[in-house]
mmCIF file of the N, C-alpha and C atoms, coordinates in Angstrom:
data_MODEL
# 
_entry.id   MODEL 
# 
loop_
_atom_site.group_PDB 
_atom_site.id 
_atom_site.type_symbol 
_atom_site.label_atom_id 
_atom_site.label_alt_id 
_atom_site.label_comp_id 
_atom_site.label_asym_id 
_atom_site.label_entity_id 
_atom_site.label_seq_id 
_atom_site.pdbx_PDB_ins_code 
_atom_site.Cartn_x 
_atom_site.Cartn_y 
_atom_site.Cartn_z 
_atom_site.occupancy 
_atom_site.B_iso_or_equiv 
_atom_site.pdbx_formal_charge 
_atom_site.auth_seq_id 
_atom_site.auth_comp_id 
_atom_site.auth_asym_id 
_atom_site.auth_atom_id 
_atom_site.pdbx_PDB_model_num 
ATOM 1   N N  . MET A 1 1  ? 10.184  8.467   -54.591 1.00 0.00 ? 1  MET A N  1 
ATOM 2   C CA . MET A 1 1  ? 9.337   7.481   -55.107 1.00 0.00 ? 1  MET A CA 1 
ATOM 3   C C  . MET A 1 1  ? 8.795   5.870   -54.443 1.00 0.00 ? 1  MET A C  1 
ATOM 4   N N  . VAL A 1 2  ? 9.812   5.489   -54.150 1.00 0.00 ? 2  VAL A N  1 
ATOM 5   C CA . VAL A 1 2  ? 9.680   4.166   -53.625 1.00 0.00 ? 2  VAL A CA 1 
ATOM 6   C C  . VAL A 1 2  ? 9.195   4.150   -52.211 1.00 0.00 ? 2  VAL A C  1 
ATOM 7   N N  . THR A 1 3  ? 9.159   5.123   -51.389 1.00 0.00 ? 3  THR A N  1 
ATOM 8   C CA . THR A 1 3  ? 8.517   5.297   -50.025 1.00 0.00 ? 3  THR A CA 1 
ATOM 9   C C  . THR A 1 3  ? 7.028   5.670   -50.402 1.00 0.00 ? 3  THR A C  1 
ATOM 10  N N  . ALA A 1 4  ? 6.684   6.251   -51.240 1.00 0.00 ? 4  ALA A N  1 
ATOM 11  C CA . ALA A 1 4  ? 5.334   6.718   -51.274 1.00 0.00 ? 4  ALA A CA 1 
ATOM 12  C C  . ALA A 1 4  ? 4.787   5.256   -51.993 1.00 0.00 ? 4  ALA A C  1 
ATOM 13  N N  . TYR A 1 5  ? 5.201   4.313   -52.957 1.00 0.00 ? 5  TYR A N  1 
ATOM 14  C CA . TYR A 1 5  ? 4.781   3.240   -53.376 1.00 0.00 ? 5  TYR A CA 1 
ATOM 15  C C  . TYR A 1 5  ? 4.603   2.004   -52.089 1.00 0.00 ? 5  TYR A C  1 
ATOM 16  N N  . TRP A 1 6  ? 5.358   2.012   -51.182 1.00 0.00 ? 6  TRP A N  1 
ATOM 17  C CA . TRP A 1 6  ? 5.557   1.307   -50.012 1.00 0.00 ? 6  TRP A CA 1 
ATOM 18  C C  . TRP A 1 6  ? 4.111   1.723   -49.108 1.00 0.00 ? 6  TRP A C  1 
ATOM 19  N N  . LEU A 1 7  ? 4.013   3.021   -48.928 1.00 0.00 ? 7  LEU A N  1 
ATOM 20  C CA . LEU A 1 7  ? 2.774   3.527   -48.213 1.00 0.00 ? 7  LEU A CA 1 
ATOM 21  C C  . LEU A 1 7  ? 1.618   3.212   -48.845 1.00 0.00 ? 7  LEU A C  1 
ATOM 22  N N  . LEU A 1 8  ? 1.807   3.297   -50.042 1.00 0.00 ? 8  LEU A N  1 
ATOM 23  C CA . LEU A 1 8  ? 0.333   2.546   -50.972 1.00 0.00 ? 8  LEU A CA 1 
ATOM 24  C C  . LEU A 1 8  ? -0.033  1.275   -50.590 1.00 0.00 ? 8  LEU A C  1 
ATOM 25  N N  . VAL A 1 9  ? 0.895   0.386   -50.912 1.00 0.00 ? 9  VAL A N  1 
ATOM 26  C CA . VAL A 1 9  ? 0.940   -0.730  -50.810 1.00 0.00 ? 9  VAL A CA 1 
ATOM 27  C C  . VAL A 1 9  ? 0.266   -1.494  -49.288 1.00 0.00 ? 9  VAL A C  1 
ATOM 28  N N  . THR A 1 10 ? 1.343   -0.767  -48.522 1.00 0.00 ? 10 THR A N  1 
ATOM 29  C CA . THR A 1 10 ? 0.950   -1.058  -46.808 1.00 0.00 ? 10 THR A CA 1 
ATOM 30  C C  . THR A 1 10 ? -0.707  -0.497  -46.829 1.00 0.00 ? 10 THR A C  1 
ATOM 31  N N  . GLY A 1 11 ? -0.905  0.816   -47.077 1.00 0.00 ? 11 GLY A N  1 
ATOM 32  C CA . GLY A 1 11 ? -2.101  1.189   -46.822 1.00 0.00 ? 11 GLY A CA 1 
ATOM 33  C C  . GLY A 1 11 ? -3.438  0.395   -47.406 1.00 0.00 ? 11 GLY A C  1 
ATOM 34  N N  . TYR A 1 12 ? -3.285  -0.218  -48.668 1.00 0.00 ? 12 TYR A N  1 
ATOM 35  C CA . TYR A 1 12 ? -3.923  -1.226  -49.582 1.00 0.00 ? 12 TYR A CA 1 
ATOM 36  C C  . TYR A 1 12 ? -4.138  -2.587  -48.617 1.00 0.00 ? 12 TYR A C  1 
ATOM 37  N N  . TRP A 1 13 ? -2.676  -2.966  -48.488 1.00 0.00 ? 13 TRP A N  1 
ATOM 38  C CA . TRP A 1 13 ? -2.839  -4.164  -47.740 1.00 0.00 ? 13 TRP A CA 1 
ATOM 39  C C  . TRP A 1 13 ? -3.790  -3.991  -46.294 1.00 0.00 ? 13 TRP A C  1 
ATOM 40  N N  . LEU A 1 14 ? -3.452  -3.060  -45.581 1.00 0.00 ? 14 LEU A N  1 
ATOM 41  C CA . LEU A 1 14 ? -4.277  -2.986  -44.035 1.00 0.00 ? 14 LEU A CA 1 
ATOM 42  C C  . LEU A 1 14 ? -5.808  -3.127  -44.420 1.00 0.00 ? 14 LEU A C  1 
ATOM 43  N N  . LEU A 1 15 ? -6.091  -2.380  -45.399 1.00 0.00 ? 15 LEU A N  1 
ATOM 44  C CA . LEU A 1 15 ? -7.564  -2.162  -45.905 1.00 0.00 ? 15 LEU A CA 1 
ATOM 45  C C  . LEU A 1 15 ? -8.077  -3.309  -46.504 1.00 0.00 ? 15 LEU A C  1 
ATOM 46  N N  . ILE A 1 16 ? -7.295  -4.276  -46.992 1.00 0.00 ? 16 ILE A N  1 
ATOM 47  C CA . ILE A 1 16 ? -7.648  -5.684  -47.327 1.00 0.00 ? 16 ILE A CA 1 
ATOM 48  C C  . ILE A 1 16 ? -8.017  -6.514  -46.213 1.00 0.00 ? 16 ILE A C  1 
ATOM 49  N N  . THR A 1 17 ? -6.949  -6.376  -45.071 1.00 0.00 ? 17 THR A N  1 
ATOM 50  C CA . THR A 1 17 ? -6.862  -7.280  -43.971 1.00 0.00 ? 17 THR A CA 1 
ATOM 51  C C  . THR A 1 17 ? -8.003  -6.984  -42.874 1.00 0.00 ? 17 THR A C  1 
ATOM 52  N N  . ALA A 1 18 ? -8.219  -5.793  -43.052 1.00 0.00 ? 18 ALA A N  1 
ATOM 53  C CA . ALA A 1 18 ? -9.633  -4.958  -42.164 1.00 0.00 ? 18 ALA A CA 1 
ATOM 54  C C  . ALA A 1 18 ? -10.673 -5.562  -42.967 1.00 0.00 ? 18 ALA A C  1 
ATOM 55  N N  . TYR A 1 19 ? -10.999 -5.358  -44.186 1.00 0.00 ? 19 TYR A N  1 
ATOM 56  C CA . TYR A 1 19 ? -12.170 -5.888  -44.717 1.00 0.00 ? 19 TYR A CA 1 
ATOM 57  C C  . TYR A 1 19 ? -12.577 -7.461  -44.697 1.00 0.00 ? 19 TYR A C  1 
ATOM 58  N N  . CYS A 1 20 ? -11.244 -8.146  -44.728 1.00 0.00 ? 20 CYS A N  1 
ATOM 59  C CA . CYS A 1 20 ? -11.401 -9.881  -44.840 1.00 0.00 ? 20 CYS A CA 1 
ATOM 60  C C  . CYS A 1 20 ? -11.809 -9.907  -43.106 1.00 0.00 ? 20 CYS A C  1 
ATOM 61  N N  . LEU A 1 21 ? -11.307 -9.336  -42.164 1.00 0.00 ? 21 LEU A N  1 
ATOM 62  C CA . LEU A 1 21 ? -11.642 -9.485  -40.763 1.00 0.00 ? 21 LEU A CA 1 
ATOM 63  C C  . LEU A 1 21 ? -13.035 -9.217  -40.640 1.00 0.00 ? 21 LEU A C  1 
ATOM 64  N N  . LEU A 1 22 ? -13.618 -8.030  -41.193 1.00 0.00 ? 22 LEU A N  1 
ATOM 65  C CA . LEU A 1 22 ? -14.855 -7.707  -40.984 1.00 0.00 ? 22 LEU A CA 1 
ATOM 66  C C  . LEU A 1 22 ? -15.569 -9.031  -41.628 1.00 0.00 ? 22 LEU A C  1 
ATOM 67  N N  . VAL A 1 23 ? -15.306 -9.400  -42.579 1.00 0.00 ? 23 VAL A N  1 
ATOM 68  C CA . VAL A 1 23 ? -16.130 -10.426 -43.788 1.00 0.00 ? 23 VAL A CA 1 
ATOM 69  C C  . VAL A 1 23 ? -16.126 -11.784 -42.638 1.00 0.00 ? 23 VAL A C  1 
ATOM 70  N N  . THR A 1 24 ? -15.153 -12.059 -42.081 1.00 0.00 ? 24 THR A N  1 
ATOM 71  C CA . THR A 1 24 ? -14.757 -13.079 -41.177 1.00 0.00 ? 24 THR A CA 1 
ATOM 72  C C  . THR A 1 24 ? -15.801 -13.231 -40.132 1.00 0.00 ? 24 THR A C  1 
ATOM 73  N N  . ASP A 1 25 ? -15.697 -11.925 -39.629 1.00 0.00 ? 25 ASP A N  1 
ATOM 74  C CA . ASP A 1 25 ? -16.581 -11.743 -38.527 1.00 0.00 ? 25 ASP A CA 1 
ATOM 75  C C  . ASP A 1 25 ? -18.041 -11.868 -38.968 1.00 0.00 ? 25 ASP A C  1 
ATOM 76  N N  . HIS A 1 26 ? -18.662 -11.398 -39.772 1.00 0.00 ? 26 HIS A N  1 
ATOM 77  C CA . HIS A 1 26 ? -19.938 -11.817 -40.417 1.00 0.00 ? 26 HIS A CA 1 
ATOM 78  C C  . HIS A 1 26 ? -20.215 -12.929 -40.554 1.00 0.00 ? 26 HIS A C  1 
ATOM 79  N N  . CYS A 1 27 ? -19.166 -13.636 -41.042 1.00 0.00 ? 27 CYS A N  1 
ATOM 80  C CA . CYS A 1 27 ? -19.264 -15.320 -41.624 1.00 0.00 ? 27 CYS A CA 1 
ATOM 81  C C  . CYS A 1 27 ? -19.618 -15.845 -40.200 1.00 0.00 ? 27 CYS A C  1 
ATOM 82  N N  . SER A 1 28 ? -18.736 -15.630 -39.136 1.00 0.00 ? 28 SER A N  1 
ATOM 83  C CA . SER A 1 28 ? -18.637 -16.471 -38.145 1.00 0.00 ? 28 SER A CA 1 
ATOM 84  C C  . SER A 1 28 ? -19.978 -16.028 -37.143 1.00 0.00 ? 28 SER A C  1 
ATOM 85  N N  . LEU A 1 29 ? -20.430 -14.926 -37.111 1.00 0.00 ? 29 LEU A N  1 
ATOM 86  C CA . LEU A 1 29 ? -21.608 -14.456 -36.439 1.00 0.00 ? 29 LEU A CA 1 
ATOM 87  C C  . LEU A 1 29 ? -22.819 -15.337 -37.260 1.00 0.00 ? 29 LEU A C  1 
ATOM 88  N N  . LYS A 1 30 ? -22.805 -15.523 -38.442 1.00 0.00 ? 30 LYS A N  1 
ATOM 89  C CA . LYS A 1 30 ? -23.952 -16.308 -39.446 1.00 0.00 ? 30 LYS A CA 1 
ATOM 90  C C  . LYS A 1 30 ? -24.007 -17.722 -38.909 1.00 0.00 ? 30 LYS A C  1 
ATOM 91  N N  . ARG A 1 31 ? -22.725 -18.258 -38.820 1.00 0.00 ? 31 ARG A N  1 
ATOM 92  C CA . ARG A 1 31 ? -22.512 -19.774 -38.498 1.00 0.00 ? 31 ARG A CA 1 
ATOM 93  C C  . ARG A 1 31 ? -23.195 -19.841 -36.793 1.00 0.00 ? 31 ARG A C  1 
ATOM 94  N N  . THR A 1 32 ? -22.787 -19.224 -35.944 1.00 0.00 ? 32 THR A N  1 
ATOM 95  C CA . THR A 1 32 ? -23.299 -19.459 -34.754 1.00 0.00 ? 32 THR A CA 1 
ATOM 96  C C  . THR A 1 32 ? -24.737 -19.164 -34.528 1.00 0.00 ? 32 THR A C  1 
ATOM 97  N N  . GLN A 1 33 ? -25.181 -18.608 -35.404 1.00 0.00 ? 33 GLN A N  1 
ATOM 98  C CA . GLN A 1 33 ? -27.034 -18.482 -35.496 1.00 0.00 ? 33 GLN A CA 1 
ATOM 99  C C  . GLN A 1 33 ? -27.365 -19.878 -35.953 1.00 0.00 ? 33 GLN A C  1 
ATOM 100 N N  . TYR A 1 34 ? -26.795 -20.163 -36.829 1.00 0.00 ? 34 TYR A N  1 
ATOM 101 C CA . TYR A 1 34 ? -27.199 -21.820 -37.115 1.00 0.00 ? 34 TYR A CA 1 
ATOM 102 C C  . TYR A 1 34 ? -27.336 -22.841 -36.241 1.00 0.00 ? 34 TYR A C  1 
# 
């Protein structure tokens, strides 16, 4: 049970990190345009 929980948390954290990086890239691209 503990390993499944850790896998879920790790996967969720990676998903959030990837999403944040994607959003930050979009924001930086918009900033460079201005």
